[in-house]
N, C-alpha and C positions, 0 to 999 in steps of 0.2 A: 280966714289967710289964708293963702295959697302957699304951698312949702317952694321953698328955688332951687329946681336941679343945678349942680357945678361936676364937671369932669374934670377925672384923674386922667394923666396924660402920665407917658414913656416919659425918665430925663434924658435914656438912652436912641429913641430911636422919633419920638414923640407924637407917637401914634393915640388915638384917648381911649381908654381900652373897653375905661371905668365908667357909671356916673354913679352919683352918692343921691340924701340929700341933706342938704346941710346944717348944720348945728348954730343956731342964731351964739346960743352961748364964745365957740371958737371965733377966739381975736387975732389967730397970724397960717398959717399958712398948713392946709392937708403934703403931710410927705409920709407916704407906708409902700413897703414890699409891696410886692404884686407879679405875676407870673402873666407876659408880658408876651404872645402866640409870637407879633415877627418876630422876635429877638431870641421865641425862647427859651427864652432865662428869666431867672430872677431879679427884677430888677427897682428901682425907684418912682413910683409915682409921685406927683408932682400937684395937687389943684389949681387946675384951670379955668377960664371964667367965663 
């Protein structure tokens, strides 16, 4: 079975900075505070397809 990769996009500028392997047990979209190199600060990153 292959693992599905998802990307995390910055909520401020919209750039997709991070990719992670999806956890199949999770039901809602992931939201994590991470550093955005384009904004230059820590922002909320949301899961995209």
